[in-house]
C-alpha positions as CSV (number, residue, x, y, z in Angstrom):
1,X,103.1,-27.7,75.1
2,X,101.6,-24.4,75.8
3,X,102.5,-22.4,79.1
4,X,100.3,-19.6,80.7
5,X,101.0,-16.2,79.5
6,X,103.6,-14.5,82.2
7,X,101.8,-11.4,82.0
8,X,98.2,-9.9,82.6
9,X,96.8,-7.5,80.2
10,X,96.9,-3.7,80.5
11,X,93.5,-2.1,80.8
12,X,93.4,-0.6,77.4
13,X,95.2,0.5,74.3
14,X,95.1,4.0,73.2
15,X,93.9,4.8,69.7
16,X,97.6,5.6,68.5
17,X,98.6,2.0,69.9
18,X,95.7,0.6,68.1
19,X,97.2,1.9,64.6
20,X,100.8,1.3,65.6
21,X,100.3,-2.3,66.4
22,X,97.2,-3.3,64.2
23,X,99.3,-5.8,62.4
24,X,99.5,-7.8,65.6
25,X,96.0,-7.0,66.6
26,X,94.8,-8.8,63.4
27,X,96.4,-11.9,64.3
28,X,93.9,-14.2,66.2
29,X,96.8,-15.9,68.5
30,X,97.8,-12.3,69.7
31,X,94.7,-10.2,69.1
32,X,94.0,-7.3,71.6
33,X,94.4,-9.2,74.6
34,X,98.0,-10.5,73.5
35,X,98.9,-6.7,72.8
36,X,97.8,-5.5,76.1
37,X,99.9,-8.2,77.7
38,X,102.9,-6.9,75.8
39,X,101.8,-3.2,76.8
40,X,102.0,-4.4,80.7
41,X,105.4,-6.6,80.2
42,X,108.6,-5.7,81.7
43,X,111.8,-7.4,80.1
44,X,115.4,-7.1,81.0
45,X,117.9,-7.2,78.1
46,X,121.4,-8.1,79.1
47,X,123.7,-6.3,76.7
48,X,123.2,-3.8,74.2
49,X,125.5,-5.7,71.7
50,X,125.3,-8.3,68.7
51,X,122.2,-10.1,70.3
52,X,121.0,-7.1,72.2
53,X,120.7,-4.8,69.4
54,X,118.2,-6.6,67.3
55,X,116.3,-8.0,70.6
56,X,115.7,-4.6,71.9
57,X,114.8,-2.9,68.5
58,X,112.3,-5.8,68.1
59,X,110.7,-5.8,71.7
60,X,110.3,-2.0,71.3
61,X,108.6,-2.3,68.0
62,X,106.3,-5.3,69.6
63,X,105.1,-3.1,72.0
64,X,106.8,-4.2,75.2
65,X,106.3,-1.3,77.5
66,X,108.9,-1.4,79.9
67,X,112.7,-2.5,78.7
68,X,115.7,-2.7,81.0
69,X,119.1,-2.6,79.5
70,X,121.9,-3.9,81.5
71,X,125.2,-2.8,79.9
72,X,128.2,-0.8,81.1
73,X,130.4,-0.9,77.9
74,X,130.9,1.8,75.4
75,X,130.6,1.9,71.4
76,X,133.6,0.8,69.6
77,X,133.9,1.2,66.0
78,X,134.4,-2.7,65.7
79,X,130.7,-3.1,67.1
80,X,129.3,-1.3,64.2
81,X,129.6,-4.5,62.0
82,X,126.8,-6.2,63.9
83,X,125.6,-4.1,66.8
84,X,122.9,-2.2,64.4
85,X,121.4,-0.3,67.5
86,X,124.5,2.1,67.4
87,X,125.8,4.2,64.8
88,X,129.0,6.1,63.7
89,X,128.2,9.0,65.9
90,X,127.7,6.8,69.0
91,X,131.4,5.7,68.8
92,X,132.6,6.4,72.1
93,X,129.4,6.8,74.0
94,X,127.5,4.7,76.5
95,X,126.0,1.7,74.7
96,X,123.1,2.1,77.1
97,X,122.3,5.7,76.2
98,X,122.9,5.1,72.7
99,X,120.3,2.0,72.7
100,X,117.9,4.0,74.6
101,X,118.0,6.9,71.9
102,X,117.4,4.3,69.2
103,X,114.4,2.8,70.7
104,X,112.8,6.1,71.4
105,X,112.8,6.6,67.6
106,X,111.7,2.9,67.1
107,X,108.7,3.4,69.6
108,X,108.2,6.5,71.6
109,X,105.7,4.4,73.6
110,X,108.3,2.2,75.5
111,X,109.7,3.2,78.7
112,X,113.6,2.3,79.0
113,X,115.2,1.6,82.4
114,X,119.0,1.7,82.1
115,X,121.3,-0.4,84.6
116,X,124.9,1.0,83.6
117,X,126.9,-1.6,85.7
118,X,128.5,-4.6,85.2
119,X,126.5,-7.4,86.7
120,X,128.0,-9.1,89.8
121,X,126.9,-10.9,93.1
122,X,126.2,-7.8,94.7
123,X,123.7,-6.1,92.2
124,X,122.2,-8.9,90.2
125,X,119.4,-9.8,92.4
126,X,118.4,-6.3,92.7
127,X,118.6,-5.6,88.8
128,X,116.6,-8.6,88.1
129,X,113.8,-8.0,90.7
130,X,110.4,-6.9,89.1
131,X,111.1,-8.2,85.6
132,X,108.6,-10.5,84.1
133,X,111.4,-12.2,81.5
134,X,115.0,-11.8,80.9
135,X,116.6,-12.2,77.6
136,X,120.2,-12.7,77.9
137,X,122.7,-11.6,75.2
138,X,125.9,-11.8,77.2
139,X,129.2,-13.2,75.6
140,X,131.0,-14.7,78.3
141,X,130.4,-17.9,80.4
142,X,130.9,-16.2,83.9
143,X,128.1,-13.8,83.3
144,X,125.8,-16.6,81.8
145,X,125.9,-18.9,84.6
146,X,125.4,-15.8,86.9
147,X,122.2,-14.8,85.1
148,X,121.2,-18.5,85.1
149,X,121.7,-19.0,88.8
150,X,119.9,-15.6,89.8
151,X,116.8,-16.0,87.4
152,X,116.4,-19.4,89.2
153,X,116.5,-17.9,92.6
154,X,114.1,-15.3,91.6
155,X,112.1,-17.4,89.7
156,X,112.3,-15.3,86.4
157,X,112.1,-17.2,83.0
158,X,115.0,-16.4,80.7
159,X,115.6,-16.5,76.9
160,X,119.1,-17.4,76.1
161,X,121.1,-17.2,72.8
162,X,124.8,-17.3,71.7
163,X,126.6,-16.6,68.6
164,X,130.0,-17.6,67.2
165,X,131.4,-17.2,63.8
166,X,128.5,-18.7,61.6
167,X,127.0,-20.8,64.3
168,X,124.2,-19.9,66.7
169,X,122.1,-21.3,69.5
170,X,119.0,-20.4,71.4
171,X,116.8,-21.9,74.1
172,X,114.6,-20.9,76.9
173,X,115.2,-21.8,80.7
174,X,112.3,-21.6,82.8
175,X,112.1,-24.1,85.8
176,X,109.7,-22.1,87.7
177,X,107.2,-22.6,84.8
178,X,107.4,-26.3,84.7
179,X,108.7,-29.1,86.9
180,X,110.6,-30.9,84.1
181,X,112.2,-27.6,82.6
182,X,115.7,-27.9,82.6
183,X,118.2,-24.7,83.3
184,X,121.4,-23.3,81.7
185,X,123.3,-25.9,83.9
186,X,121.5,-29.1,82.9
187,X,122.6,-28.1,79.4
188,X,126.1,-27.0,80.4
189,X,126.9,-28.4,83.8
190,X,130.5,-27.0,83.6
191,X,132.0,-24.3,81.6
192,X,134.5,-25.5,78.9
193,X,138.1,-25.5,79.7
194,X,139.9,-22.0,80.0
195,X,141.0,-21.1,76.4
196,X,139.4,-23.8,74.7
197,X,136.5,-21.8,73.2
198,X,137.6,-18.5,71.7
199,X,135.3,-15.2,72.3
200,X,133.8,-13.5,69.6
201,X,136.3,-10.8,69.8
202,X,139.2,-13.9,69.1
203,X,137.2,-16.0,66.5
204,X,134.7,-13.3,65.1
205,X,131.2,-13.5,64.2
206,X,129.1,-13.1,61.2
207,X,127.1,-9.8,61.8
208,X,123.8,-10.9,60.5
209,X,124.1,-14.1,62.5
210,X,123.1,-11.8,65.3
211,X,119.9,-10.9,63.7
212,X,119.0,-14.3,63.3
213,X,119.6,-15.5,66.8
214,X,118.3,-12.1,68.3
215,X,115.1,-12.3,66.3
216,X,114.6,-15.9,67.5
217,X,115.2,-14.6,71.3
218,X,112.3,-11.9,70.6
219,X,110.0,-14.5,69.1
220,X,110.3,-17.0,72.4
221,X,109.8,-13.7,74.3
222,X,106.4,-12.5,72.6
223,X,105.3,-16.2,73.0
224,X,106.2,-16.2,76.7
225,X,104.7,-13.2,77.8
226,X,101.4,-13.5,75.7
227,X,101.1,-17.3,76.5
228,X,100.8,-18.3,72.8
229,X,102.7,-21.0,70.8
230,X,105.0,-23.5,72.1
231,X,108.1,-21.9,73.5
232,X,111.5,-23.7,73.3
233,X,111.6,-24.6,76.8
234,X,113.3,-28.0,77.0
235,X,114.7,-27.4,73.5
236,X,118.0,-26.3,71.9
237,X,117.8,-24.4,68.7
238,X,120.9,-24.8,66.5
239,X,121.6,-22.5,63.3
240,X,124.5,-23.1,61.0
241,X,124.4,-20.0,58.7
242,X,127.3,-21.2,56.4
243,X,124.9,-24.5,55.4
244,X,121.5,-22.8,56.1
245,X,120.7,-25.6,58.3
246,X,118.3,-25.5,61.6
247,X,118.3,-28.3,64.1
248,X,116.3,-28.6,67.3
249,X,117.4,-30.9,69.9
250,X,115.6,-32.1,73.2
251,X,117.1,-30.7,76.6
252,X,116.3,-32.8,79.5
253,X,116.3,-31.8,83.1
254,X,119.2,-33.1,84.8
255,X,118.2,-34.7,88.2
256,X,121.7,-34.3,89.2
257,X,122.1,-30.6,88.2
258,X,123.7,-28.7,90.7
259,X,121.4,-25.9,90.8
260,X,117.8,-27.4,89.8
261,X,118.6,-31.1,90.4
262,X,117.3,-33.4,93.2
263,X,120.3,-32.6,95.3
264,X,121.3,-29.3,94.6
265,X,124.8,-28.0,95.6
266,X,124.7,-24.4,94.2
267,X,122.2,-22.9,96.8
268,X,123.4,-19.2,96.2
269,X,125.4,-17.0,94.1
270,X,128.9,-18.6,93.5
271,X,132.4,-17.1,92.4
272,X,131.7,-17.1,88.9
273,X,135.1,-15.7,87.8
274,X,136.6,-18.5,89.6
275,X,134.1,-21.2,88.4
276,X,134.8,-20.2,84.9
277,X,138.5,-19.4,85.1
278,X,139.9,-16.7,82.7
279,X,143.0,-19.0,82.1
280,X,143.6,-22.5,83.4
281,X,145.7,-23.1,86.6
282,X,148.6,-24.3,84.5
283,X,148.6,-20.9,82.4
284,X,148.3,-18.9,85.5
285,X,151.3,-20.6,87.3
286,X,153.2,-20.5,83.9
287,X,152.5,-16.7,83.5
288,X,153.6,-16.1,87.0
289,X,156.9,-13.9,86.9
290,X,157.2,-14.8,83.3
291,X,154.9,-12.0,82.0
292,X,156.3,-8.8,80.4
293,X,154.8,-5.6,79.1
294,X,154.8,-4.3,75.6
295,X,157.2,-1.3,76.7
296,X,159.5,-4.3,77.6
297,X,159.1,-5.9,74.2
298,X,159.9,-3.0,72.4
299,X,162.9,-2.4,74.1
300,X,163.7,-6.1,73.6
301,X,163.1,-5.6,69.6
302,X,165.4,-2.7,69.7
303,X,168.1,-4.8,71.3
304,X,167.5,-7.5,68.9
305,X,168.1,-5.3,65.9
306,X,171.2,-3.9,67.3
307,X,172.4,-7.5,67.5
308,X,172.7,-7.3,71.4
309,X,170.1,-9.8,71.9
310,X,168.4,-12.6,70.6
311,X,164.9,-14.4,71.1
312,X,162.1,-15.5,68.6
313,X,158.8,-13.6,69.0
314,X,155.7,-15.8,68.3
315,X,152.5,-14.9,67.4
316,X,149.8,-17.7,68.6
317,X,146.7,-16.1,66.8
318,X,144.9,-17.4,63.7
319,X,146.2,-16.2,60.4
320,X,143.4,-14.0,59.6
321,X,144.3,-12.1,62.6
322,X,147.8,-12.0,61.8
323,X,146.7,-10.2,58.5
324,X,144.8,-7.4,60.4
325,X,147.8,-6.4,62.5
326,X,151.0,-7.7,64.2
327,X,153.9,-7.0,66.4
328,X,156.8,-6.5,63.8
329,X,159.4,-9.2,63.9
330,X,157.0,-11.9,65.2
331,X,156.2,-15.2,63.6
332,X,153.2,-16.8,63.3
333,X,152.4,-20.2,65.1
334,X,148.8,-20.7,65.8
335,X,147.9,-21.8,69.5
336,X,146.2,-25.0,67.7
337,X,149.8,-26.2,66.8
338,X,150.8,-25.9,70.4
339,X,147.7,-28.0,71.3
340,X,148.7,-30.8,68.8
341,X,152.2,-30.5,69.3
342,X,153.6,-29.7,65.8
343,X,154.4,-26.2,67.1
344,X,157.5,-27.5,69.0
345,X,159.0,-28.5,66.0
346,X,159.1,-24.8,64.6
347,X,160.8,-23.7,67.5
348,X,164.6,-23.3,68.0
349,X,165.5,-26.5,70.3
350,X,166.0,-26.2,74.1
351,X,169.6,-26.6,73.9
352,X,170.0,-23.5,71.4
353,X,169.4,-21.5,74.3
354,X,167.3,-18.9,72.2
355,X,164.4,-17.3,74.5
356,X,160.9,-17.8,73.5
357,X,158.4,-14.9,73.8
358,X,154.9,-15.4,73.2
359,X,152.1,-13.0,72.5
360,X,148.3,-13.1,71.3
361,X,145.6,-10.3,71.1
362,X,145.0,-10.0,74.7
363,X,147.3,-12.5,76.8
364,X,144.9,-15.4,77.4
365,X,146.1,-17.6,74.5
366,X,149.6,-16.8,74.9
367,X,149.3,-17.7,78.7
368,X,148.1,-21.1,77.9
369,X,150.7,-21.7,75.2
370,X,153.4,-20.7,77.4
371,X,152.3,-23.3,79.9
372,X,152.9,-25.8,77.1
373,X,156.1,-24.3,76.1
374,X,157.6,-24.1,79.7
375,X,156.6,-27.8,80.1
376,X,158.6,-28.7,77.0
377,X,161.5,-27.5,78.6
378,X,161.8,-23.7,77.5
379,X,162.1,-22.6,81.2
380,X,163.0,-18.9,80.2
381,X,159.9,-18.4,77.8
382,X,157.8,-15.4,78.7
383,X,154.6,-14.1,77.1
384,X,153.5,-10.5,76.6
385,X,150.6,-9.3,78.9
386,X,148.0,-7.5,76.9
387,X,149.3,-8.8,73.7
388,X,148.6,-7.0,70.3
389,X,145.7,-4.8,72.0
390,X,148.6,-3.2,74.4
391,X,151.0,-3.0,71.4
392,X,148.6,-1.0,69.4
393,X,147.4,1.2,72.4
394,X,150.9,1.9,73.8
395,X,153.5,1.6,71.3
396,X,152.1,1.6,67.6
397,X,148.5,3.2,67.4
398,X,149.0,3.5,63.8
399,X,147.9,0.0,63.2
400,X,144.4,-1.3,63.3
401,X,142.8,-2.8,66.4
402,X,139.9,-5.3,66.0
């Protein structure tokens, strides 16, 4: 099904613009009118990371005149494996500023508007206001639901993408364009339980997958802005890079959707951090009063070496993470073993009176496993706040971070 173009054409293209966009102009579906629409378009890209990098560069190259960048983070060396809009010299710099300079090199005719602040309930409506389309490159559920709800209330369509390891997904959510168009909540009514879906920082992502999904997002954006083709409204595109398989599923509007359904219960912005939850209630309860710092752990390890203290330090990350860096003296028992129950067989018995100390990369997974261990009777078990990240930053900076 085709949809009307989101943007009216600009008055004209300059001679330089005609030369630059000539390969678009000779495509009958795009032509002069389509390119003028792109010149008149205002697109906000959320995130200048894995998905935002190719999206921003290709939107700029395509001739979208006004590009907004909502990004508050700085460039880290671990970003460069996939965030191609940044380079070695940008490490430590603002991602938004770095992206702006790269866009200027790609197309000097593009106007870049920076929003260097974390999106939240207080600013999201103001940031979104005035844009024709949003391209969502966020990597956490709380922001995804925030983007979806804010875009719905403002009547702005948006192109969504998601990546993890070798798998990618993309869709277009535009209830304002069609009565039967679903929103993100129709696809995912509720976020997954805390700790069940690892982030890219925990599970990794194939760098080139970002280009595959980011390019799809730009393709959909161009179709929406110019009114050509059949956008992925009501469709979910799924890509398996490892098997080189594409699937397309139908996504129907949910009449019971909390946002766009017949009897909505979400009628304004909500507390998205609480809705999604960084950790489960059980994990939060377990960690309360049972969280130690890496400095405390360092002292405990010295006491263990001296023979004045005995405990088992358990790393609940995955084996490939353990190969990158580790806290000395730890044993690896992945979180999955705790979930299926096999990990308890690898721990000293409760009657042995040996304390169990858990850690992961940042403290989220270890809090979840701490709840399991405490439930099994290890009442004095604790976990390390900040995990390996804090250990590398505060105790042993000679180890690599990731």
